[in-house]
C-alpha positions in Angstrom: 29.6 95.4 7.4 26.5 96.7 6.2 24.0 97.8 8.8 20.6 95.8 8.8 17.1 98.5 9.4 17.4 98.0 13.0 21.0 99.2 13.2 19.9 102.3 11.3 17.1 103.8 13.2 19.7 102.9 16.2 22.6 105.5 15.0 19.6 107.6 13.7 18.0 108.0 17.0 21.8 107.9 19.1 22.7 111.3 16.2 19.9 112.9 17.7 20.6 112.0 21.3 23.8 113.6 20.7 22.1 116.9 20.6 20.8 116.8 23.8 24.1 117.7 25.1 25.8 117.5 28.0 22.8 116.8 30.6 22.2 113.3 28.0 24.2 109.7 28.0 23.1 107.1 25.7 24.9 103.6 25.3 23.4 101.2 22.4 23.5 97.3 24.5 24.7 94.7 22.8 24.2 90.7 22.7 26.1 87.8 23.9 26.8 85.9 25.6 27.4 87.7 29.4 24.6 90.4 27.9 21.7 90.7 30.3 18.8 89.5 27.8 15.7 91.5 27.4 17.2 94.9 28.2 16.8 97.7 25.6 18.6 98.9 22.7 19.4 101.5 24.3 19.6 103.2 27.8 19.9 107.0 28.2 20.2 109.1 31.0 19.1 112.1 30.8 19.6 114.9 33.2 19.1 111.7 35.9 15.8 109.8 34.8 16.6 106.3 33.4 15.3 106.0 30.0 15.6 102.7 28.2 14.3 102.2 24.2 13.2 99.0 22.3 14.0 99.9 18.9 12.2 98.0 16.3 11.4 98.1 12.6 7.5 99.0 11.9 7.6 94.6 10.7 9.5 93.9 14.4 7.9 92.3 17.8 9.3 92.4 21.3 9.7 89.6 23.1 7.8 88.0 25.9 10.6 89.3 27.6 11.3 92.4 26.3 7.7 93.3 27.3 8.4 92.1 30.5 11.5 93.9 30.7 10.3 97.3 29.7 7.2 97.2 32.2 9.7 96.5 34.6 11.6 99.6 34.4 8.2 101.5 34.2 7.3 99.9 37.6 10.6 100.8 39.0 9.9 104.7 37.8 11.9 104.5 34.5 10.4 105.6 31.3 10.7 102.3 28.6 9.1 101.8 25.4 9.5 100.9 21.6 10.5 102.5 19.3 9.7 102.5 15.2 11.7 105.6 14.1 14.1 108.5 15.3 10.5 110.3 15.0 9.2 109.1 18.2 12.2 108.8 20.0 12.3 112.3 19.7 8.6 112.5 20.7 9.1 110.7 23.9 12.1 112.2 24.3 10.7 115.7 24.1 8.3 114.6 26.8 11.3 113.7 29.1 12.6 117.5 28.0 9.2 119.3 29.5 8.8 117.3 32.2 12.6 118.3 33.4 12.4 122.0 31.9 12.0 123.9 35.3 15.0 121.6 36.8 19.2 120.7 35.8 18.6 116.9 36.8 16.1 114.7 38.6 17.7 114.5 42.5 17.2 119.2 41.9 13.6 118.1 41.6 13.2 116.5 44.6 15.8 119.1 46.6 13.1 121.8 45.6 9.3 119.6 46.1 10.7 118.1 50.2 11.9 122.0 50.7 15.8 120.9 51.9 18.5 123.3 51.7 20.9 123.0 49.2 
């Protein structure tokens, strides 16, 4: 079965995410009868931070539910946005990587900031 334009972007982003090594876990959500509507296409955990990317083509538009879900994820402390290319996904991940550069994971960041002995 041939991939549509959005699926091709998702495949490129997934290939990039694999290059980030074991600190990055990512999966493509699926639609269907038992799926939760509005959840972004790619769910990622990088060093303990939840990142959700909704993939759209240049002309694709998110639904109202997708826009609300993105807002809800951000309010909950995750990173979520719409991306239209692998380069946009790389830019988002670059910001995340830079923000977490001094830590192995979010848990370590919290422990160090609180001065808790490990």
